[in-house]
N, C-alpha and C positions, 0 to 999 in steps of 0.2 A: 666592331662594325667595319665592314669592308666596302670600299667605294669602287665600283666597277664602271669604267667608261663603256665597254662593250664586251660581249662574249659571243663567239660564233664558231661554226664548224667550217673548216677549210683545209687546204693543203699548205704545209710549211713551205715557204718560198725561198729561204736562205739557209746557208750553212750546210753542215754535214748531214742534217736531217731533211734537207730539201726534198720535196715531193711526198713527204709522209702525211697521211691524214691526221689532223690535229684539231682539237678545240683550243682556240685562242681566247685567253681571258686577259683583257687589258685593264690594269688598275689605273685609276685616276691619279694624277699628281706626279711630280718629278722634283728631285733636289738640285737639278742643274738648269732648269728653265721653267718659268711659270706656265708656259704654253700660250701666252698672249703674244701676238705679233709685235706689239709695241715694246715688248721686253727682249726681243730676240737679239738685238745688237749688243745688249749688256749681259746676255746669258753666258754661262760657262760652256754650254753646248748650243751652237747656233744653227746646226744643219738638220735638226730633227724634222722629219716629214710626217709626223703622226699627231693626230688630234687626241690628246689624253685629258682634256679639260671637261669636268662634269661627269654626269652619270646618265646621259641622255642618248647614248648610242644603242645600236642593235644589241639586245640582250643585256643591256646595262642596268644599273640600279644599285641600291644599298642593301647589304645583307648583314643581319644582326649577328650571325655566328658562322663558324666554319661549316657546320653540317648543312645549313641552308644554302650557302654558296656552292658547296660540293654537289648537292642535289641538283642545283640549277645547271652546273657544268655537265654533270652526268646526263642530264636530259637532252643535251645537245649532241651527244655521241649516237651514231646510228646502231643501236643494239638490235640488229636484225640479221637476216641470213647473209646479206652481203658483207657484214662486218666480222663474220666468223673467222677465227684464226688471227685476227689483228688485235694487238694489245691497245686498249684505249690510251690516248696520249693527250695531255693538256700542256699547253705552253703559257706560262704566266709571264706577261710582258707589261709594258707601260708606254710612256712615262717610265718611272722606276719602280718595278714590282717589289723590291726588297724593303720599301717603306711600309708595306702591308703584309706581304707573304710571311706566314709564320708556320711553326711546326704543327699547330693544330689543323691548319688547312691542308698541309702536306699529308698528314696522317689521314684526314678525312677523304682525300683523293685516293690514297693507297687502299683504304678500306673498300673503295668502289672499283678497285681493279685497275686504276690508272697509273701509268708512268707519268712522272712530274718533271717538267722542264722549266727553266727560267732563263730569260734574256735580260741581263742586267748591265749597268754601266760600270760595275765593279767597285764603286765607292763605298758600298756597305757589305758587311760579311753575310754570306748566305746561311740560313738556318740549316740544321741537319736534315738529312733524308731526301734531298733533291736528287733525282736520277740523272739529270742532264743539265749541266751548268754551262751557259754560253755567256762569256764576258765580252762586252764591246767597249773598250776604253775610250774616253773622251779627253781631248787635249787639255793640258794644264789642270788636271784634277788628280787627286791622290787615288791610287789603286790599292784597295784594301783586300778585295777578293783576288788572290794571286795564284789560284789553282782552279782547275775545272776540266771540262771535257773539250771545249773549244774556245779559243780566243779569236774573235772576229773584229778586225780593225778596219774601220772606214778610212779610206785613203784618197788623197793626202789630207792631213790635218795639221794646222799650225800648232807648234809646241809639242808635237809627239811624233815619234818615228818607230817603225817596226822593230828596230834594234833594241828599243827599250824593253821589249817583252819576250824576245826570243829565248831567253833562259828560264822563263817561268814554267810552272808545272801544269802544262796543258797537253792534252793528247793531240790536238789539231790546231794549226795556226792558219787563219784565213784572212785574206786581204780583199776588201770589197770597195769598188770605186764609189766615190761620193756622188750622190744624185744632187745636182745643183739646179735642177729644173724649177724648183719651188722657192729658191733663195734669191734674195736681193743681191745685186752685184757686189755690194760692200761686204757681204758675209761669205761670198764664195772663196774657195781656195785660190791661191795665186797661180797654181798650175793651170795651164790653158785646157788640158785634156786629162781629167782624172782617170778615165778608162784606160788610155794609153799608158799613163804613169803607173797604174796598177799592174797592167800586163807586163810592162818592162821590169818592174820590181820582182814580180813572181818568177820571171824567166831567169833573172840573175841571182835570186835568193830562193832556191827550191824548197826550203823549209815551209814557205808560205804557199798556200793553195788559193788560186783565183776563185772568187765567189761573186755571184750575181744575184740580184733580187728578181728571181724568176717569176714571182707572182705578179710583178709589174709587167713583165714581158707577156705573160699569159693572160693578163687582164682579170686576175682573180683577187679577192680580198686578202 
């Protein structure tokens, strides 16, 4: 059984794949926060800006097996003249997708011609077969998935620094300013200006590429 908060067709807004047409499949649940605002202050990850509770979002629901979910996701891709030449692409995200994403679902998506991406907090090991692994570490949590295609660190975070990850086996290192607009003052980072802090760090540490949440700027999902 897979529990899906929402599934929808959009453009990837972050990281090295920004701008790419994608189906986003958001799993319900996370191992670092319950998703309830009353628990945010006690959570291991306090800055999440995503609703991953339940299965009531657009395209959400419960799916009994990998084939059923894969068919649902495939139905969201525009298999039409305008999509010719584009490889179908699905991004599994959350919450924490590796609580549910497994080899059966990855294989079911591959059988339907999709490239498979995952956006994970890195506390769980990814199953085999994923085509693009994006790890976004969270402060004061153990990092189990220490290799992948991109490491995208939200900055600044208490208890974690970019230097902790610079020697890991990733193709790309991205630094993304923390969005504090939805956070209570007690949960916000101590730095007054996360955007400027991120710019400054990338300028002085060129291993790291500056990353923005372009979907928020463009006003898309």
